N, C-alpha and C positions, 0 to 999 in steps of 0.2 A: 547627609551627614553619618561618621563611624562611629565607632564604636563607643571611640576613648571621647572625645565631643560630647555623648548622650551619659557618658558616664563621669564625667568631670560636671557636664550640667546637674544631672542625678546629687553628685555632688556639695556644689553649691547651691541646690534648692533648697536639700537637706540643712546643710546648716544653716541658710537665711533662716530659715522656719522653727533651726531651735533655738534660733536667739534673736528670736519674737514672742516666740514661747517664757524666752528666761524678760525680753522685757516686760512680760507682761505678766510674767508673776507675781517681782522685781515692781510691780506699782503699786498693784492691785498688795501687795503685802506693804508695801512702804503707800499705803495712802498717798502717792503722788501717783499725778498726773502727769504720763508725758506726749509728748504733742510728732508723730510724725509729718519733716514738712518736707515740700520738694518747690525752691524755686525755677522761676522757668528756665533758665538757664547754669542750669547745678544739679549737683548731687544730691537723695535725700536723705534727712539729720535728724536726729531725733534730737530734743531737746522739752524743759520743763517749761518753758511759757508757750503762748501762741504765736502762733506759727506768722505772722503780721501779714506782710509784702505774698509773701511764700504761703503756695497752698496745703491749705492745710487736710490732709493724705488721710490720718487716722489719728485718734485721743484714746490711748491707753491709759483705764484704772480710771476714768472719769469717781467722782464720789460720788457716791450717791445721796439724792436729793435727804434733806433732813427731816424724819415722818412728817406731821398736821401736828400741831401742837391738840391734845387734848383738850379743848374746851374748859370752862372751867365752871365745875356745874353748879348752879346761882346756894345759896347757901340762903335757909330758910329759920328765919330767927321768932317768929307769929309762935302764940302760945297753941297749943295740941287742942285742937277738938276732935269732938267725935258725933258721926250726925250717920239716920239713918232715913230716909223716905223715898219712898214704892215712886213717890214720880209727886218732883216738885217744880214750880213757874221759875224764871228770871227774880222776880218782884218777892216771893218767896223769899229764895232765897239768900237772897242784896239782903233785908230783913235781916233775917240765922243772922248773917254777919257782920250786920252793923249792929244789932244789939251785944254778939260773941265782944266785938272790938271794943263800941266804943265811937267810934270812928263811924263818921257822916257819909253816907254812900248816896248814888245819885245815878239811878236807869235813866239814859238815852235812850231816845224814839222810838220804836218802833224794835223793842228788845221783847222778845215773847216766845212760849215754848218753853214744852214741858221735860224736863229729863231726871231718870232715878240718882237719884244720891245714898252713897254707902260707903262712908270712910271711915278706919277707926283710929283716931291716932294720930293726925297728919297734923303740923301746926296752919290754921288757916291760910297763911299767904299763896301756901305747895295750893291746897285746897285753890283754889281765886284761880290761882293758875294755869290750875288742870283744865278744871269747867273752862275757862277764856283759850284755853286752846282747844277742847275740841267742841267750842261752842263756835272758832271765830270773832271772839268778841275782843273789846282790846280796854285796858283802865291808862288812863290818867292819872297819877296824887298831883291839885293842885291845890292850894291852903289851907292842906285837915280833911280834906273831901277825896276820896277817890269816885272821878267822873265812872261808867261803863257805858260804851255802845260799839255802834259797829264805825271800823276806822275810817270808813266816811266823815262821823259824825265829825270827829275830831281834824 
């Protein structure tokens, strides 16, 4: 290779690099996606649609995926209560909720254990959810009654 060929190659390479940088910049600024395609027997080309039968060499300006939707926080509507127990068993906890809400609760078989319970001014349904989440228990509301038990019980 002589000096002129090397110079020509460098100039062509530099021009191509600048063109590609411009394309990438334009695609990102315009929020457009450009596809660099190469048919089997033909020159490369850029287009806004996917390449189809041609081989896709590169995609410029890929749109960023939508951020994950923020899950809606559950809205608690129950009356607020304050309780302070150094240790309470599940049956006593259910009795507290039953007498506070007037809703009948049924504790399924083999639900035992004690836990400390100190909460101040929170909705009773939020308290129930918290205890269920911490213990792994679930609740089902059926015909005006709340049943509490292990997931396998339902």
